[in-house]
N, C-alpha and C positions, 0 to 999 in steps of 0.2 A: 402546489399540486396535491397536498395532503387530502383536502376535502373531496377532490375528484377521485382519488385512488380509494379512499374509504367507501365512497358510493359504489365504485366498481366492484370492490370486494364484497359488499353487501348484496349487490345484484347477482354475483357469481354464486354466493352461498345459497341464495333463494333458488336459483336455477338448479343447483346440484341437489337440493332437497327435493325438488320436483322430479328430477331425473331418477332419484332413488325410489320415489313413490311409484313412478312409472315402471321401473324395473321390477318392483315387488308385485305390481298388478300383472305384468307380463308373465312372471314366473308361475303365477297361480293358474294360468291357462294350461300349463303343462304340455304345450306342444313345441315342436322343434323350432318353428319360426319365431314364436314368442320368446323362447329361451335365447335365441341368437340376438334378438333385439334387446333383451334384458342385459346381455353381456356387453353390448355397445353402450347402453345407458350407464352401466356400472363403470366401464372404462372411462367414459366422459366425466363421471363424477370423480373418479380417481385422478384424472388429469386436471380437474378443476379445483378440488379441495382435498388433497390426499390425506390430510390429517383430520378429516371430518369424523366425529365420534359416531354419527349415525351410519356412515359408511363402514367403520370398524365393526360395529355391531351386526350390520347386514352381512358382512363377510364371515361372521362366525357360524352362520347357518349352513347346514350341510350342502356341499356342492357349489356354493356361491364363489368362494375364493378360486377354486379350480376353473370355474367358468370365466372369471375375470382374467386369470393367467392365460387361458387358451385364446381368449379374444385379443389380449395384448400381443401375444405371439403372432397372431394372424395379421395384425396391423403393423407390426414391426418388420415384416418381410420386405425384401428389396430395399434395405437400408432405411426402413421406416418411412418410405414415401407415402404410404396410405394413412399415416397418423394424422396428416393434415385434415382428412375427412372427419376425424374425431374432434380435433382442436377448433375447427371452423365454427362449431356451434357454441364455443365458449368465449368469454370475454378475454381471458388469458389462459395459457396452458402452463402447467408446472411439471418439470421433470425433477422429482424430489431426489433421485439418486445422484444426479449431476448438479443439483442445486441451481437450476436455471429456470427462468421465466420468460415467456414470449407473449407480447400483446398481439391479439388477433385483429382482423378487420372489424369484426363485431365490437371488440373492445375499443378500437380507435373511434368508431362512430359514437360509442357511449360516453367516452371520456371527453370528447370535444364539447366545448360550451356551445350554447345556442348561437347559430349563425357562424360558427367557427369551422374552418376547413379541416376535416379529419386528417388530411394529408400532412398536416404539421406534425403528426405523430408517426410519419413514415419517412425513413431515411432515403433521400434521392440517390439515384445512380450517378455519382459524381463523374466517374470516368466517361460514361456515355454522354453526359452533358458537355464536358470539356471537348470531347471528340467532335460533337455536333457544332460547337461554337467555332472550333479551329477550322472545320471543313466548310463553314459558311462563307459568303462573300461580303459580309458586313465590314465596315471600316475598322482599322486597327484599334482606334480609341474605343469604339463600341464593344469590340471583342474583350478588351481589358475590363470594361465596366461589367459586361455580362459574366466574365470569369469571376470577378470579385463578388458579384451578387450570388453566383452559384456556390462559391466557397462559404460565404456568410450564411446562406440558407442551410447548407450542409452542417455547419458548425452549430447553428441554433437548434436545428432539429435533433442532432446527435445529443446535445446537452439535455434537451427536453425529454427525449426518449430514455436517456440514461437515468434521469431523475425519477421518472415514472417506474422504470424497471427496478431501481433500488428500493423505492417505497413498496412496490408489490412484494419484493423479497422480504422486506422487514415485516410486512403484515402476514405473509403466508409461510415463511420458512424459519423465522426467528421468534422464539417464544420467551417471554419473560420468565425468569427464575430457572431457565434451562440453559440457553446460550448466553444470557446476560442477566444482570440484576440492576434495579434502580436504587441507588444509594446516594443520599444527600443531594437529590436533584440532578444526579449524573448517571449516565449509562456506563456500567462497568462490565467488561467481558469476563466470563467465567471459563477457565481452561477446562475443557471436557476431559482431559487426561488426569489432571491433578486436583480438580475441584476448587482450585484457588482463584481469587480475583487477579486478573492481569492488570495491575496498577499502571496507569500511564499509557496503556495500549489502546488503540482505536482501530475499528474496522476501516479498511481503505476504500477508495473510489466512491466516497459519498454515502456508503452504507451506514456508517455510524450516525451521520446527520439524519438519514432516513428513519433510523430507530428512535433517535431523539425526537423527531417530529411526531412519530407514531405515539410515543409515551407522553407527549406534551411537556417535556422538559426543555430547557434553553438549548437551542441548536447552536453548537459551537462552530466557529469558522473552520473551513477546510484547512488542512495543514499542508505546508510546502515541504516536499521531500528534499532533504539536503544530501543524503547519501543512502544507498540501498544495496542490500546484498542478501541472498538466501542463506539460511543456516548451513546448507550443504556446501556452498561455495566458500563460505566463511571458514568452515573447518578444513576445507581442502587447501587453504592458504598455508597451513602448517606442513612442515616437511615430514613430521612424524605424527601418527595418530594412534591412540589406544583408548580403551575405556573399559569400565566394569559395571555390570548391572545384573540383577537377578532375572531379567525378563528379555534378554536380547535374542534368545534362541528362535522365537517366532518371527523375528525380523532378519533372519540370517541372510536371505536372498537380497534384501535391500542394502544391507551393509556391504555385501560383496559387489553389487552393481554400482553403487554410488561411490563408495570409499575404497573398494578393492581390499576390504578387510575380512578375515576369516573369524568366525565365532567359535570359541572353544568352551565347552561346558566343564566347569570345575566342580568336583564332587563336594557335597556339603560337609561341614566340620563334624556334624553328628547326624545319624540317620533320622530322616523325617518320619515321624510316627503319626502325623496328622491324618485323619480319615476324611478323604475328599469324596463325598457321596454323590450319587447321580442327581442330575437336575430334575426338578419337579415341574411339569408343564401343565398349565391350565388354559382354559379357553379365554377367560376374561381377566382384566386387571382387578376387578372387584373380587373375584374368587381368589386370585393370587394374594392380594393384600390381606384378605381375611385369613388365609392360610398362614401368612407371615406372622400375624398377631397371635394366632393359636400356637405357632412354633415358639414364639418368644415366651408365652405363658408357660409352655411345657418346660423350657429350659430354666425358667426362674423357679419352678417348683423344686428342682434339684439343686439350685444355687449356682448354676454355671453362668458366667458372664457372656453376654451376647454382643457382637458387633454387627450392626445391620448396615450393609453397604448399599448405597443408592447411586444412580448415575446423574442426578440433578438436584438442585436446591428444591424444586417443586415436589419431587417424589419424597425427599427427606421430610418436608413439612407435612405432606399427606399422611405418611406413616406416623409422624409425631401426633397429629390430631387423633388418629385412630387409637393410639396408645393412651392418650389423655382420656378419651371416652371410656377406655377399659381400666382407667385408674392405675396404669402401670408407670412407675417413676422411671425417667430416662433422661439422657442428655442428647442434645443435637449439635453436631459439628458440620457446618457447611461454610460457604463463602461469606455468609452474613455474620457468622460467629467465629471467624478465623482468629480473632485476638485471644480466644480462650482455648486454643488448640492444645497447648502443653498441659493445661489443667485438666481438660476432658480426657486426653489420652492417658494421663497418669492414673486416672481412676477407672479406665475401661476394663482392666483385668481383675478388678475386685469382685468378690463373691456377690452374685445376683445383679451385677451392673448391666444396664442396657444402654448401648450407645448407638445412635443413628448418625451415620456419617457419609459424606460424599467421598470421592477418591482421595481426598487429602488426608484421611485418617492415618496418623502414625507413620507417614512416609519418612524413611530414614531413621526410625527409632523402633525399639522393641516395646511391645505392650507387656509390662511386667505383671505377672500373675500374682494375685493376693494369696494369703495363707489358706491352705487347704484346697485351692482351686485345682491343682494338679491331680489330686486324689479323686476328683469327681469328673475328670475328662478334659479340663483346660478350657480355653476360650473357644466359643462356637462362632463361626463366621456365617452370616446369613445374607446372601446376595439377592436383592429384589429384582435384578434384571441383568442380563448379560450385556457387557459393554461391546462396542463395535470392535475393539482390539482385544485379542486374547491376552496380551501381556498385562492389561489393566486388571482383568479378572484374576490373573496369577498373582498380581501384587496384592489384591484383596485377600485371596486365600493365604498368602504368605504372612498376613498379620498374626496368624495362629501357627502353632507348631514350630516356634523358633528355638534353635539350639537344643533340639531333642525333646522339647516340651510336648505334652499331649495336646490335642485340639481336633476340631472338625470343621468342615465347610460344606455348604449346600446352596445352590442357586434355585430361586423360584422364578419361573418364566411364564408369560402369557402370550397368546397369539396376537394380542393388541400391542405388544412391545414393538418399538420402531424396527429393531433388528429382525424380528420374526415377520413383521408385516412387509418389509421391503425385500428381505433376502431369505426368508424361511424355507422356501423350496416346497415341492409338491409332496414329498414323503411325509413331513410333519402335518401338512394341511390335510392329507387324506386320512392320516391316523386320528387327528383331532375330530374329523367329521364323524368318526365312529363313536365318539363320546356323546352320550345322551344329555346329561345334566351339566350345567356350567361348573358345578363344584367338583366334578370328577377330575382326576389327575392321572397323568401318564408318567411313568418312570422306567427307563431302560438305558443301558449303555449305548445302544444303537442311536437313541435320541440325542445323547450327549455328542456323538460324532456328527449327527445332522446339524446340531447347533454350531459346532466348531467349523463345519463346512460353510455355514452361513457367515460366520465371523471371518473366515478366510476370503470369502467373496468381497466383504466390506474392506478388508485389509488390502486386497488386490486393487479394488476400486480407488481407495485412498492413495495407494502407492502410485497408481497411474496418474492421479491428479498431481501428486508431488513431483513425479517424473516430468510431467508436462510443464509444470511451473519451472522446474530446473532447466528444461530446454529453452524456455523463454529467457531465464536469467543467464544462461550461458552466452546468449547474444549480448546481454548487458555486461557480462563479465569480461568479454573481449574488449568492449568499448571502455569499460572501467580501467582495465590494465593500461590501455593506451593513454587515457587522461591522467591517471595517477602517476604513470611513468614520467609524463611531461611535467607534472607538478613537482614530483620528487627531484627531477633534474633542475628545475628552477630554484628549489629551496637549497639544494646542496651543491649545485654546479658552480663553476667559476663565473665566467662571463657568458652571456647569451647573445653576444654580438653576431656571431656567425649564423645562428638560427634566425635572427632578425633579418639579415641580408639574404638568407634563403627565402624568407617570406617575400622580401622585396622583389627578388628575381622572379618568383612564381607569379606575384601580383602583376608586375609590369609586363611579363611575358603574356599572360592571359589578356591583359587590357589592350596591349598593342595588337594582338591577334584579332580581338573583337572589333577594334576601332579602325585599324589601318586598311585602306587609306581614306575611306569614305567619311569617317566621323572624327577628325582630328580635334575639333573643339571639345567634344566629350572627353577625349583622351587628355587634353590639357587640363580640363576641369577636375577630372578624377585624380590626376597626379598632383595637382595643386592642393586639393582637399585632403588627400590621404598622406602625402609625403612633404607638403609645403615646398615643392619644387615647381618653379614657374618656367615652362618651356615656351619659347617663342619660335613657332614654326608653323607655316601654313601647309596646305595639302601638297603644293608643288615641291616645297623643300623636303617634306616628309617622303615623297616618292623618290626624290634624288638620293636621300640617305638610305632608303630601303628599310624593310621591317626589322632586320637583325641589327643594323647599325643604330636605328632609332631607339630600339630597346636598350642597347649597350650604353648609349649616351645618357638616357634617363637614369639608368642605374648608377653610372659614374657621377651624375649630378647629385643623386641621393646620397652616395657615399661621401661626396665632398661636403654636403650639408651636415651629415652625421659627424664627420671629422671636426668641422668647425664647432659644432655643439659640444663635442667631447673636450676640445681644447678650451672652450669657454667655461664649462662647468666641472671639468675633471672626470677622470675615468671612474672614480668611486661613485660619484653621483649617477653617472650613466649606467654603471653596473646595477645599482639599487633600483634605478628607474626601469631597466629591462626586467629585473626580477619582479618588481611590483606590477608591471604591465602584464606579464604572463600569469601571475597568480590571480590578479583581479579579474582579468578577462575570462580565464578558465573557470574560476569559481562561479561567476555570474552566468556564463553560458552553460555550464554543467547543470546548474539548478534548473534552468529553463529546459534543458534537454531531458532531464528526468520527468518533468511535467509533461513534455511532449510525448515521451515514451509511455507514460501512464495513459494519456489520452488515446494513443495508438492501440494499447492493449485492450482498452475498454470496448472498442468496437470491432476488434479483429475477428472475434468468433462469429460475427455475422457473415464472414466470407464463406463459411462452410455451406451456407444456403445456396451459394453460387458454385458449388462443387469444387471449391478451392481449399487447400489445406491451410488453416490459420497460421501454423508455425512457419510454413514456407513463405507465406505472405508477410508475416511479421519480420522474418529475417531479411527479406528483400527490401521492405520499406525502412526498416531500422538502419540498414546499411546506407541507404540513400540519405536519410535524415542525419546520420552521424557524419557521413562524408561532407555534407553541406555545412554542418556545424564546425568541423575541423577547418574548412576553408575560411569560414567567417572568423574563427578564433585567430587564425594566422594574420588575416587582414587587420583585425582590431588591435592585436598586439603590436603589429608593425606601425599602424597609424598612431596608436597611443604613445609609443616611444618617440616618434618623430615630432608630435604636435604639442607635447606638454613641457612646460618650462617652470622653473622655480619662481614663486611670486616675489616681486620687488617693487619698491616705490618708484614713481615716475621721476626722472631727474629734472633739475632746472637747467637753464642754459649753462653750458660749460661743464655739465656733468656733475654739479654739486647737488647734494640733497638739501632741500629747504628745511632749516631748523624750525622747531616749534617754540614760539615765544612763551615764557612763563614769568610774568611779573618783574618789576624793577630792573629791567635790563638783563636779568638772569635768563639763561636759555638752557633747554635740554633737548638734545637731538635723539629722535627715536626712529626706529625702523622695524620692519616685520621680524628681522632676525633678532632684535633686542627683546621684543615683547613676547615671543613664543619660541620654545625650543623645537617645536614641530614645524618642519618645512612643508608648507602647503603647496599644492600644484594647481596651476590654472591652465585653461585652454587658450592656445595662441594661434592666431591666423598669420603669423609672421612667415615671410618667405626668405629665401637666401640666394646668394649668387651662385652661378654655376654655368653649365653649357646653355647659352642663349638666354641668360637671366636679364630681366629688365632693370633699368636704373632704379626704379622704385623698390624693387626687391633687394637690390644692393643696399639702399638706404635703410630699409627695414632691418636687414641683418646687422648694419652698423649700430642702429638704435638698440637692438637687442644686446649687442656687446657693451654699449654704454650702460644699459640697465644692470648688467653683471658687475661693471666697474663701480657703479653707484652703490650696489648692494654690498660689495666688498668694503667700500669706503665707510658706509653707514655702520658696518659691524665692528669698526675699529674703536678703540677706547676713546671716550670723549673727555676733554679737559675743560673745566669751567673757568671763566675769567672772574666771576663774582661768587660770593658765598651762597650756598644753598639755603633757601627759605624753608623753615620747618612748617609742618602742617598746623601747629598750634601757635606759631609766631604771629604778631600783629601784621595785618595786610599792609603792603607797601603803599596803598592808595590813600591811607590816612583815615579810613572809615571807622577805625576802632574795633572792627571785627577781626576774629582770627582768620588767618589766610585760608584755612580749609572751608570756612563759611562764606568767603568773599570771592576774590579772583581765583582762588585755588580749588573751588568746589567742582570744577569740571576737569581738573588735572589728574 
């Protein structure tokens, strides 16, 4: 799908450029109608390519950003029902704040290959199709076929649409050297909070593969989730929780809601004398970066060390190139140079040092000031952009002014920054429109508060996303507790025999209810297949017994078979078999269940287009899937325990094990118990005697008993009548060769 998506992105980019050109032409007419149409064109461009540089420059002009915001508010009324009018003219629409992308009808037409049905990129209404099939008068066999076709079509289209959606996200929302880096032919995620590479971590739900395809590196296989838990639910497993950090105050509400923890501010050991100056706000990134370089030169003239904080690898490298052009010596610390972190941080406080770093700079350490640096004002922190979270900005400021040392900090911001572009608000926009030249700057405490309000909006938005994720995981958490409790009981419990017979009771009860009295052959087959119990009863006899009595007799036959098996192999073996059955089946089924739940999560958000709450739908369907899985686990564990037997060699007549001849009349007897200390399991179709058992079943049970006797006999010590022939002795056949090269070479 990569070539198709690349073409779609290119088509959208060209159309957005045409829309912006049209908006520019309409604004020149200077009439009300033209201005309204220009607002619609800008909104379409914003929904099509929100990170367009041309759009960012267009919004810097007086009144344009306010016009875009007003138009967006108009189309967001009535729960955003009118936004479809905007999106229908695009190939796909992007909601950058919520990180979501939707393919439109126009996009489906464009992405379909020549002669291909565009509907293959449209998820069918499965519920409506199933209802229509069930309500029709077609034969039962045809209904089953039609249902299978509908399910297969739904699965194929869901996978295809999911692949396209993830590729579109990779191309439109994930930037190289911002969210990830390409290192040694691999895509590595950069933690936006710490600036470090998250080794071994991969984006989920196929997004990582989409980014690998985009960057042209080897696409790794999708991973199978073996266990999953959110950080919040992981921490909540502990009976006691506590923590300490210098930046928890801004997240006080989240700590209280999620963990029921209060945040208490502890006074600093020494008074903080750091000078935290007002933010400087520019119209463009170019003006901001030029001002940053000038500020660095100014600090170097007085000898003060400067730590330049950036939010991404890309920005750190941009500032580095500008300093190189100005011939200013400096060090760069980001996810690509993390190996030199200690060396770079150790020199960052020396006189005249310039260090460009992402959020990883000096976390957990103090930047030691060089000789004479305290006398000239200490370390100066220069932030090139406000982070989405206030606490990250506080961490950066906190690199200076440690333990009563002098220092200062200041942030340089532009309207083109992601934070200001998405959450800047009307106040900053209207103030910036009053600035004539791009190099002019605004500075005021009120603007600092406006920026902090924008950060609070992002924090609230991110908290809402985390809270929503937690709501989904709470469903999984309840299921996880049930499964892990069962597994723990199997590992540490005594015998699981009573649980096995609970499963038998439930299985037989459900089966008798479903089959009695019309389908006794099916009942016989299922009981034989799952429990190895052969019931000889026709419909008349079944009706004479009645449903309850029939069920009880089948259960008694199963118990009788189990008792015979336990007497034959011993209670220790049966206890281990029960434990192995539970652990093996639970592990296999739980892995598959996690995959099924991932698949359910992928498409559940589409339910909101049908005016249904995704979390409610997820809870309902997750309960159904889990209940079905528990029932299947019970049946599989029960069947596994009844049907598996220890492997043994087939006996000869009279129950003796045939010896293996080895040269000169000498013989060595071998059995599976001699050659391996591991007891393997095999599948057995043997049946046993009981209520209404056939003669063949009785014979099979006796043969199984003989097998056990033969295995026991084979495991006894063997006494040789003749001396053992060594591997290097002459062969008994008189060939002159050593035994190991002649008749002993296959021994």
